[in-house]
LODO-244171 format. One record per residue (C-alpha): z negated, y negated, x negated. Coordinates in steps of 0.02 Angstrom, whole numbers, plus 50000, padded with zeros to 5 digits. Each point is the difference from the previous one (the first is absolute). Layout:
// LODO-244171
ZYX...
//
This chain:
// LODO-244171
579134996947288499615002150179499795018249976498764996949854499054986250112499935012850137499365014549885498604988849939499244995350165498505012150056500455011350133498975004150149499065015849995500725014850092498535011250026500205010450167501954995150013500895015450042498425009750050499845005850177498844988150119498405006350046500615003350178501345011249942498935009849896498745004050136501305002950121500675013449860498225005849999499935004350175501695007249992499295012749860498445003250105501145004050157501215010749902498425011149941499074998650176501545008250090499885016749921498075000250008500154995950173501165014450044498935011549905498514994950099500955001450144500545018349966498285004649952499194992650160501195005750122500105018349907501854998049968500405019749964501224999049865498774989149889498515009550058500755017949966500724993849830498224994249963499065014550057501295010949892499664989949846498174999150010499795019650034501205003749845498994987049887498355005550050500545018049958500384995949823498414991449971499035013750079500835012849886499574990849849498214995149980500394988749837501044989550106498874998950132498714994149879501104987149923500494993350165498154997150053499674991349827501574987950032499344998150177498344993649941500654989749855501294990250112498874995650134500544983250053498304991749966500005004749825501924995449966499754983250086498444997749884501145002649853501374989050053498884985550050499425001549820501644998049947500164984050104498514993149929500525003949819501724992550024499174984450066498814996749876501345002049862501434991750084499364985350107501844995550044500065014950100498564997550111500824997350158501115016049953498245010449981499264992850164501585005850094499915018049910498045001350055500364993950169501535012050030499155015449952498434995250119501174997850132500935016749963498285008850000499554993650166501555000250092500425018549971498225002650085500654990050150501605011150010498975015550006499004994650149501724994650084500925016049981498505011149996500915015649936498845015249977499905007049820500955016549974499355015550071500295016849887499245016449997498895001949842500044980449952499994994349829499064985150029499364987650132500114981650018499224988750130500744987450120501854999850059501525005849905501414986950026500344991649881499115008049831498794987749938500055006449820501804998849992500134983950101498784991749879500835008449857501634993350032499354981950039498945000049835501395006149899501274986650071498764986149986499595003549821501715002649941500314982450066498544993149932500055005849819501984999449995500124982349920498705005349859500875015549938501415004749882501475009150071499325015249918498304997750081500844996450167500825017149999498405009249953499094990050139501215004550138500185018549940498035001750000499704991750177501485010450075499215015849935498364994750072500834997650165500945016150007498555010449947498884992550127501235003450128500205018249949498135001349998499824995650179501205012550060499505014349894498214997650044500655000750188499144983550045501634991650040501695002550090501494995949875500404986150133498204993349961500504999749825501784990850015499284987350116498614996449873501234997149857501114988150122498394990650050499374996549823501694996749928500484988650156498434990350005499934996249811501794995649997499974988150151498324992149957500734996949813501594991150084498814990350118498814995449853501714992049902500354990450154498244992650028499604997749822500184981949978499844999849802501255003349864500585017449961498585008049930500945012949899500134997149805501424990149937501485010449921499875003949812500444985149895499594987750139498354989750030499144994550160499864984050061498614994649899501035000949831501004984350074498594989849998499974985349873501985002649956501244987250001
//
């Protein structure tokens, strides 16, 4: 009888129990940021101080890549088209439009959309700051395939591509089916890889610039998302599992 009476008593809400505190989540975000910042800093140091093993490898690879491009006019034309299509300004416009569409159709994801937009804008501007700090000159090759203004480290195209790919994956993940998630990850990964190859084969970035750009974009997007989860005071904004309902469904029940 005591067990039956106990079972009939209302139970206190357990939302949030078992989840890491916001402080632990923010510390985790800092840890992720540091983990990605260490190799980026090392590459920046090697580039700035002209560490010979890295510089020699960069120069050998850039000469080999541009030789291939120069010997294949169709490849050069394709790379130049891809370079223009993936200019950060165009890709950021598309990604911002995605944030707007998701916000209008899924108001419960409003803070997630705001996080995505702000993170992308920070990535765009922070990679420009890094260029000014490191001040690495662009590759110099005989009979250059293409030219680009500004400094070389990190690759702005690649840094922005990796950041956008990471942010878009995290933004859209709760809205997609398992199959759609695989297509999303495959498509965005291909976008980052092709952009990385484009920068090297056009001779406008060293391979180490590209590696730093990938680490920068993925690291910033991941650390920012973990920090957002720690800061966001609202409930988890991902859809409930299939067969379950959200908290609104419990209203009016006895």
